Structure formats: C-alpha cells, structure tokens
C-alpha positions in Angstrom: -26.8 -29.6 -116.7 -25.3 -32.8 -115.1 -22.1 -32.7 -117.2 -21.7 -28.8 -115.6 -22.0 -30.3 -112.3 -19.7 -33.0 -113.3 -16.9 -30.4 -114.4 -17.3 -28.0 -111.8 -17.0 -30.8 -109.1 -13.8 -32.0 -111.1 -12.5 -28.7 -111.1 -12.7 -27.9 -107.4 -11.1 -31.5 -106.8 -8.2 -30.5 -108.9 -7.8 -27.2 -107.5 -8.2 -29.0 -103.8 -5.4 -31.5 -104.9 -3.0 -28.7 -105.9 -3.5 -26.9 -102.6 -2.9 -30.0 -101.0 0.4 -30.5 -102.5 1.8 -27.0 -101.9 0.2 -27.3 -98.3 1.5 -30.8 -97.3 5.2 -29.5 -97.1 4.4 -26.3 -95.4 2.8 -28.3 -92.6 5.8 -31.0 -92.1 8.1 -27.7 -91.8 5.9 -26.0 -89.3 7.3 -28.4 -86.9 3.9 -29.2 -84.9 3.5 -32.1 -82.8 4.0 -35.3 -84.8 0.3 -36.3 -84.0 -1.1 -33.0 -85.4 1.0 -33.2 -88.4 -0.1 -36.2 -89.2 -3.7 -35.3 -88.7 -3.4 -32.4 -90.6 -1.6 -34.3 -93.9 -4.3 -37.1 -93.6 -7.1 -34.7 -93.8 -5.7 -32.6 -96.6 -4.7 -35.7 -98.5 -7.8 -37.9 -98.2 -10.2 -35.0 -98.7 -8.6 -31.8 -99.6 -11.8 -30.0 -100.5 -12.7 -30.2 -96.7 -9.2 -30.3 -95.4 -7.7 -27.3 -97.4 -10.1 -24.7 -96.0 -10.1 -26.3 -92.7 -6.6 -25.6 -92.5 -6.8 -22.1 -93.5 -9.8 -21.5 -91.0 -8.3 -23.0 -87.8 -4.5 -24.2 -88.8 -2.9 -21.2 -89.9 -0.2 -19.8 -87.6 0.0 -16.0 -88.8 -2.0 -14.6 -85.9 1.0 -15.9 -83.6 3.2 -13.2 -85.0 0.6 -10.7 -83.2 0.3 -13.1 -80.0 4.0 -12.9 -79.3 4.1 -9.3 -79.8 2.3 -8.9 -77.0 4.6 -10.1 -74.5 6.5 -7.0 -74.1 3.3 -4.8 -74.1 3.2 -4.9 -70.3 6.3 -6.6 -69.0 6.5 -8.2 -65.4 6.2 -6.8 -62.2 8.2 -7.7 -59.2 6.5 -8.4 -56.0 8.6 -7.4 -52.8 11.9 -9.2 -53.0 11.2 -10.8 -49.4 8.1 -12.5 -50.8 10.3 -14.0 -53.9 11.8 -17.4 -53.4 14.6 -18.8 -55.3 13.4 -22.3 -56.8 16.4 -23.9 -55.4 14.9 -22.9 -51.7 11.6 -24.5 -51.9 11.2 -27.3 -49.4 11.5 -30.7 -51.6 13.4 -32.1 -54.8 10.3 -32.4 -56.9 9.3 -28.8 -55.9 12.8 -27.3 -56.8 12.5 -29.3 -60.0 9.3 -28.0 -61.1 9.9 -24.3 -60.1 13.5 -24.2 -61.7 12.1 -25.6 -64.9 9.1 -22.9 -64.9 11.3 -20.0 -64.0 13.9 -21.0 -66.9 10.7 -21.5 -69.2 9.6 -17.8 -68.7 7.4 -17.9 -65.4 8.0 -15.6 -62.6 9.7 -17.2 -59.6 7.5 -18.8 -56.8 6.4 -16.1 -54.0 5.3 -16.5 -50.3 2.9 -14.8 -47.9 -0.3 -15.7 -49.7 -3.4 -17.2 -48.5 -4.9 -19.5 -50.7 -8.5 -21.0 -50.1 -9.6 -24.0 -52.3 -13.0 -24.0 -53.6 -14.9 -27.2 -54.9 -18.5 -26.5 -54.2 -20.6 -24.1 -56.7 -22.3 -22.3 -53.9 -19.2 -21.4 -52.4 -17.5 -20.4 -55.8 -20.6 -18.4 -56.2 -20.6 -16.7 -53.2 -17.0 -15.9 -53.3 -16.9 -14.4 -57.0 -19.7 -11.9 -55.7 -18.3 -11.3 -52.8 -15.1 -10.2 -54.3 -16.9 -8.2 -56.9 -18.9 -6.4 -53.9 -15.5 -5.8 -51.9 -13.7 -3.4 -54.9 -13.2 -0.2 -54.4 -10.6 0.7 -57.0 -11.2 -1.7 -60.2 -12.5 -5.0 -61.1 -10.4 -7.4 -64.0 -12.0 -10.0 -65.2 -11.5 -12.5 -67.8 -13.5 -16.0 -68.7 -13.6 -18.5 -71.5 -17.3 -18.9 -71.0 -19.9 -16.7 -69.8 -23.2 -18.5 -70.1 -26.3 -16.6 -71.0 -28.4 -17.8 -67.9 -29.5 -16.6 -64.5 -25.7 -16.8 -62.7 -24.2 -15.0 -65.9 -26.7 -12.2 -65.6 -26.4 -12.1 -61.7 -22.5 -11.7 -62.6 -23.0 -9.0 -65.1 -25.7 -7.1 -62.6 -23.0 -7.2 -59.7 -20.3 -5.7 -62.2 -22.4 -3.0 -63.2 -23.6 -2.1 -59.7 -19.8 -1.7 -59.1 -19.5 0.5 -62.2 -22.1 2.7 -60.8 -20.2 3.2 -57.6 -17.2 4.5 -59.2 -15.2 1.4 -59.7 -13.4 0.5 -62.9 -14.2 -2.6 -64.5 -12.5 -4.4 -67.3 -14.2 -7.7 -68.7 -12.3 -9.9 -71.0 -14.1 -12.6 -72.8 -13.2 -15.2 -75.5 -14.7 -14.6 -78.8 -15.9 -18.1 -79.3 -16.8 -19.6 -75.5 -18.7 -16.4 -74.9 -20.0 -15.5 -78.1 -23.9 -15.4 -76.9 -22.9 -13.4 -74.2 -21.0 -10.8 -75.9 -24.2 -10.7 -78.5 -26.9 -10.3 -76.1 -26.3 -9.5 -72.1 -23.1 -7.3 -71.8 -24.9 -4.0 -73.2 -26.2 -3.0 -69.8 -22.6 -3.1 -68.2 -21.3 -1.3 -71.2 -23.7 1.4 -71.1 -22.9 1.9 -67.6 -19.2 2.6 -68.2 -18.0 -0.8 -67.9 -15.2 -2.0 -70.6 -16.2 -5.1 -72.3 -13.8 -6.6 -75.0 -13.7 -10.0 -77.0 -10.6 -11.7 -77.2 -9.5 -13.1 -80.7 -12.8 -13.1 -83.0 -13.3 -16.3 -85.0 -14.1 -14.5 -88.2 -11.5 -12.8 -90.4 -13.1 -9.6 -90.4 -10.8 -8.2 -88.0 -6.7 -7.7 -88.0 -6.4 -9.9 -85.0 -8.6 -13.4 -85.4 -8.6 -16.8 -85.1 -11.2 -19.7 -85.0 -8.7 -22.2 -83.3 -6.4 -20.3 -80.4 -8.6 -19.7 -77.8 -8.1 -17.9 -74.3 -9.2 -20.5 -71.9 -8.0 -18.7 -68.9 -10.5 -18.0 -66.0 -9.3 -15.0 -63.6 -11.2 -12.4 -61.6 -9.1 -9.6 -59.7 -10.2 -7.0 -57.5 -8.2 -4.0 -56.6 -4.9 -5.8 -57.4 -4.9 -7.7 -53.9 -7.1 -10.9 -54.4 -7.6 -13.1 -57.3 -10.0 -16.1 -58.1 -8.9 -18.6 -60.5 -9.2 -22.3 -61.5 -11.3 -24.2 -63.8 -14.7 -22.6 -63.2 -16.3 -20.6 -65.8 -19.3 -18.2 -65.0 -22.5 -20.2 -65.4 -25.3 -22.3 -63.7 -23.4 -25.6 -64.9 -20.3 -24.4 -62.8 -21.8 -22.0 -59.9 -24.8 -20.9 -58.5 -26.5 -19.7 -54.8 -27.4 -23.0 -53.8 -25.3 -26.7 -54.3 -27.4 -28.3 -57.0 -27.2 -32.0 -58.3 -27.0 -31.1 -62.0 -23.8 -28.7 -61.4 -20.6 -29.8 -62.3 -17.8 -30.8 -60.3 -15.2 -28.1 -60.5 -12.5 -26.6 -58.7 -11.0 -22.9 -57.9 -8.9 -21.1 -55.6 -9.0 -17.4 -54.1 -5.5 -16.0 -53.6 -4.8 -13.2 -51.2 -1.4 -11.9 -51.2 1.7 -10.9 -53.3 1.1 -13.6 -56.2 -1.9 -11.6 -57.2 0.9 -9.1 -58.8 1.5 -12.0 -61.1 -2.0 -12.7 -61.9 -2.7 -8.9 -62.5 0.2 -9.1 -65.2 -1.5 -12.0 -66.7 -4.8 -10.0 -67.3 -3.1 -6.7 -68.4 -1.1 -8.7 -70.9 -4.2 -10.2 -72.2 -6.0 -7.1 -72.5 -3.3 -5.3 -74.1 -3.0 -7.9 -76.9 -7.0 -7.4 -77.3 -7.0 -3.8 -77.1 -3.6 -2.3 -77.9 -4.0 -0.6 -74.6 -0.9 -0.5 -72.6 -1.2 2.2 -70.1 -4.4 0.9 -68.1 -5.6 3.3 -65.5 -6.2 2.3 -61.7 -4.1 1.6 -58.8 -3.1 -1.9 -60.2 -0.5 -2.9 -58.3 -1.0 -1.7 -54.5 1.4 -2.3 -51.7 0.1 -5.6 -50.4 0.9 -6.6 -46.4 0.7 -10.2 -45.5 -3.3 -11.4 -44.9 -4.2 -11.6 -41.2 -2.9 -15.0 -39.6 -0.5 -15.4 -42.6 3.3 -15.8 -42.0 5.9 -15.2 -44.7 6.5 -18.5 -45.8 2.8 -19.5 -45.9 1.1 -20.0 -49.1 4.3 -20.4 -51.5 3.1 -20.5 -55.1 4.1 -19.8 -59.0 1.8 -18.3 -61.6 2.3 -20.1 -64.7 0.8 -19.1 -68.0 1.2 -21.2 -71.3 -0.2 -20.7 -75.0 1.0 -19.3 -78.4 2.0 -16.2 -76.7 5.1 -17.9 -75.1 8.0 -19.3 -76.9 8.2 -22.4 -74.7 5.2 -24.2 -72.7 5.6 -23.4 -69.1 2.4 -25.3 -68.1 3.4 -28.6 -70.1 7.2 -28.6 -69.0 6.1 -28.2 -65.6 3.7 -31.0 -65.6 6.0 -33.4 -67.2 8.8 -32.6 -64.9 6.6 -33.3 -61.9 5.5 -36.5 -63.5 8.9 -37.8 -64.2 10.1 -36.7 -60.7 7.4 -38.2 -58.6 8.4 -40.5 -55.7 5.4 -41.7 -54.3 1.9 -40.4 -56.0 0.8 -38.6 -59.3 -2.9 -37.9 -58.8 -5.1 -36.2 -61.4 -8.3 -34.9 -62.4 -9.3 -33.5 -65.7 -12.4 -33.5 -67.9 -10.5 -34.0 -71.1 -7.7 -36.2 -71.1 -5.6 -36.6 -74.3 -2.0 -36.7 -73.5 0.7 -36.3 -76.2 3.1 -39.5 -76.3 6.0 -37.8 -73.5 3.1 -37.4 -71.2 1.3 -40.7 -71.6 5.0 -42.6 -71.5 5.8 -40.6 -68.3 2.7 -41.8 -66.4 3.1 -45.2 -67.9 6.8 -45.2 -66.5 5.9 -43.8 -63.1 3.4 -46.4 -62.6 5.8 -49.1 -63.6 8.2 -47.4 -61.1 5.5 -48.3 -58.2 4.2 -44.7 -58.0 0.6 -44.6 -57.1 -0.9 -43.4 -60.4 -4.5 -42.5 -60.3 -6.9 -40.7 -63.0 -10.1 -39.2 -62.6 -12.1 -38.5 -65.6 -16.0 -38.0 -66.2 -17.7 -41.4 -66.8 -19.8 -39.4 -69.9 -18.0 -36.8 -71.4 -19.7 -33.5 -72.4 -17.5 -33.7 -75.6 -18.1 -37.1 -77.0 -15.2 -37.4 -79.4 -12.8 -36.1 -76.9 -14.0 -38.7 -74.5 -13.4 -41.4 -76.9 -10.1 -40.1 -78.2 -9.2 -40.3 -74.3 -10.4 -43.7 -73.9 -7.9 -45.1 -76.5 -5.1 -44.5 -74.0 -6.6 -46.3 -71.3 -5.6 -49.9 -72.2 -1.8 -49.4 -72.3 -1.8 -47.1 -69.0 -3.8 -49.6 -66.9 -1.5 -52.4 -68.2 1.2 -50.5 -66.8 -0.4 -50.0 -63.4 -2.4 -46.7 -63.8 -5.9 -46.8 -62.1 -8.4 -45.2 -63.7 -11.5 -44.1 -62.2 -14.8 -42.7 -63.7 -16.7 -40.0 -61.9 -20.5 -40.9 -61.8 -22.7 -38.3 -60.1 -22.3 -35.4 -63.1 -19.7 -34.2 -65.2 -16.2 -33.7 -63.4 -14.6 -30.3 -64.7 -12.0 -30.3 -62.2 -8.5 -29.9 -63.4 -5.9 -30.6 -60.5 -2.8 -32.6 -60.1 -1.1 -33.6 -57.0 2.3 -35.0 -56.8 3.7 -36.5 -53.8 3.1 -34.2 -50.7 5.3 -31.3 -52.6 3.4 -29.8 -55.5 -0.5 -29.4 -56.8 -1.3 -27.6 -59.8 -4.9 -25.9 -60.3 -5.9 -23.9 -63.2 -7.6 -23.7 -66.5 -5.6 -26.4 -68.3 -6.7 -30.3 -69.2 -4.4 -32.9 -69.8 -4.5 -32.6 -73.3 -3.3 -31.7 -76.6 -5.2 -28.5 -76.9 -4.5 -27.0 -73.3 -0.9 -27.7 -73.6 0.2 -26.6 -77.0 -2.8 -24.6 -78.5 -5.2 -22.5 -75.8 -4.1 -20.0 -73.8 -3.9 -21.3 -70.3 -3.3 -20.1 -66.5 -2.0 -22.6 -64.0 -1.2 -22.2 -60.0 1.3 -24.4 -58.8 1.2 -24.7 -55.2 4.3 -25.8 -52.9 2.7 -25.6 -49.5 1.8 -28.6 -47.5 -1.6 -27.3 -46.3 -2.8 -26.4 -49.8 -1.5 -29.7 -51.3 -3.3 -31.7 -48.5 -6.5 -29.9 -49.2 -6.3 -30.6 -52.9 -5.8 -34.4 -51.8 -9.0 -34.4 -49.6 -10.9 -33.2 -52.5 -9.3 -35.8 -54.7 -10.2 -38.5 -52.3 -13.9 -37.2 -52.2 -14.0 -37.3 -56.0 -12.9 -41.0 -55.6 -15.5 -41.9 -53.3 -17.9 -40.9 -56.0 -16.4 -42.7 -58.8 -16.1 -46.3 -60.0 -12.8 -47.8 -61.0 -12.6 -49.1 -64.4 -11.7 -52.5 -64.5 -9.0 -53.5 -67.1 -10.0 -56.8 -67.9 -13.7 -55.6 -68.7 -12.4 -52.6 -70.4 -10.4 -55.1 -72.8 -13.4 -56.7 -74.0 -15.2 -53.7 -75.5 -16.2 -54.3 -79.1 -13.8 -53.8 -81.8 -16.1 -51.1 -83.4 -15.8 -49.3 -80.2 -12.1 -49.4 -80.2 -11.8 -48.5 -84.0 -14.0 -45.4 -83.1 -11.8 -44.4 -80.2 -8.5 -44.8 -82.4 -10.2 -42.7 -85.1 -11.0 -39.8 -82.5 -7.4 -40.0 -81.3 -5.8 -39.7 -84.7 -7.7 -36.6 -85.6 -8.3 -35.3 -82.1 -5.0 -32.6 -82.6 -7.4 -30.9 -85.4 -10.0 -30.2 -82.7 
C-alpha cells in the first residue's frame, strides 16, 4: 500500500518536472514583465505539482485572442467636433504630454463641455446611483466588478427591476468572479422582469471564453447615453448606503454629464459585445447632447481611458508614467493596493529626488494582507528618496486617485499595482480642468488629516521576519 503511494507520488512529481521543463521556455518567450516571469519560473521550478496547474488556470493567454478581437466589434463614436480637443491644445505642458501619449496609445482624444461632480461619501454615491436609475427613460447600462449580496446590492437590483417594468431597457454586466454570489442568488427577479444580466469571463473552463485570472475591474453606470457614473466604487454596503456609516470604506466616484459619456458608452458596448457576441444593441444609444446648464464649451475637459488585455498597449499605465515623469510640483496618490513595477517605483523616487512633493496614502490595514505586505516592501526605498507615506486609519481607503501639479487628475478603477496596470480590464478618467483637480486635491487633504505619516526611522526598525515576509510577497505578487 505504502509502496503504491510512493510510486504514484514519484510518477506525479516526474510528470510535473517534465511539464516544468516544457513550460519555462514558453513563459520566457511570452515577454511578460520581468517580475512576473521570475515569479512564474520560480513557482513552477520549485513546486511543479502546484505551479504547473496554477499556470494553466491563471497564466494561460489563449483567451487574449478572443479579447483583442472584440475591439472592432463596436468601434468608436466621435463626439461632435467642436467638443474634441487636440492634446496639443490642452492648458499645460504636463496635460499636453499626458493627452498626447494617451491618444497615441489608442484612447479617444480629450473632450470638453462636461459637468463633472466628484463624490467621496457613501451616502452621496448611493443617492447618485439610485437617482440616475430613476431618471432613465430609454436605457440603463451598468457594469461592476462586485455586486454584493447585501441590502445595498438588493436595493440596486430592485431599482433596475422597477425601471424595466416601466419600459426602460436594462443591461447589467457583472464580473464572473467578483460578483459570483450575486449572479447565483439575487439577479433572477431582474431577469424575470426582462432585464439582461450577463457575466464577464466565467472562471471555469466550461465556456468558450473563460479565465480565472483576467478580471473586468471596471465600474460604470450609464443612463440614456447622457450621464455616466464611474470610479472606484462597487455596489455594496462597504462602498455606499442611505447613510454615511463608520464602517464604510473611503472611496471616490464621479458623475459625468456631457459629450464624454459617448466614450463611456463605447466602453460598455465593447465589453458587452465581447461577453455576448451582440454587436447591434437596441436603443437610442448616442443621443445628441447639449451642454449641461451652466457649463461652457471649455469646461470639464477630460479623457476617457481604458486599459487591459483588450488593448495592444497599456494606456492607463503609459498615461500615469508620463504624468509622474512630467510633474514639476506635486504627485499625490491615493490607492488601496500599491505594488508598482520598477518603472513606476523609480519614477516616484526620481520625482522626490528632484524636489517634487510626492505623497502616498494607503490603508493602515489592507483588506488583502498579501498585497499590503508586498506594497510595504517598497516603502523603505521610497522614503529614503523623500516620498511621504501616510497610513489611512479610520477604515479601509479604497480611493483610487492621482493629482499631478494643478494640471492632471485621474479617477477610476485602476490601482497603482501590477494587476491593474497589466492584467485587469480597467477604466480611468483623466481630468484636465482646474476646478476638478482642485476638488480632488481637497479630498486628498481631507484624507491626509485622517492619516498618520509613516516614520522612516521607526519603519526601518521593523523585525527581519516581517521584512522577509514582505519581500517574499513582493516576489510572488505578479501571480496574484
């Protein structure tokens, strides 16, 4: 009996090492980020019985052929010409650099004439989302990474169901992993009423298009092709609710009214086409949009940017890197998950060494412990260069925002981490208006007042065992 187990274990181990020898050259030829390549090679070489199946589950790139094919499914829709801005005509050198790089990387040009509202409270976000749903008369398009099975998630679905019964077309796209409980438990009443609910990239290999690793992290709600809500907030009581609660995470979203919503609509339709193979979606999807009351044609200049495996380049990453290297006065960052690659890390250190005011707010206690530990492995070098790091204390901070000088602000779903920059489907809004950037800065300063600055000396005295754990998490972070 024991001999049989030993023979089976030896056979399994031998097969694992054979697959490892075959896979390692393939991984090298895939030209991943160096950190990701090293992580995969180590995991497969050291423990092939685990590493090889894990690679086929989360590392295989065969899905990307399907993903990249979706780009031409819907195409792009131009806003009226008077609302488009050439990047070279943006108001500052930093904005020109950012806008030009983003456009060349495949993003639509900046567009003016928008009214942008910054939302940083859970009760305001809740009222905004339900208010937009109630306003809809033709269609509602929504996609979220997480729809929680809780009172807020159920109230959201009830609001959508009510609009379906009133004759409004509702299409809801949910990430198959982030919203798996909702997809199995609470969306059926909406479907029975006539709403369309679709899951993005199922995680199990029972479908033609599946992936356990490539997730749609975008958060987006569009009503009647005229108003959009996006940012970092998912649908659930952790993010929003009828009252501002102490347990709610600190987060940020934006409501956009104006011609830029056309670009947001294309984002949704592109993802919908990939998930459903439906390229001719019914509805009055691109109405003629007039300027919101009290808005001039030069107000609310912004650029809608997507990134992920559906893009040949990585526009959000390229735009962020350009902004960091172009900064002349300040770089302020809020992110719940901070795991930069070498280029972003070096850009921040270099900026601080140049005298730029570089500040980073992260949670004091991350909800993802491994990611939090990996992020802390970067703190020593950053603080040595002069970066100021703050730990947000009241609750988890889920805000994803960047402020560069007075010239560029970024709000969206993307964290400053490897997964967001290189794996996830993400959505970002690059803001070029002084008013909007000022509001972002005010929110950042409010969060600073609720944070404690990390002391470089005290941090350097943390135990060696903690440092080892942080560095280990850093090595393997590209896998997760």
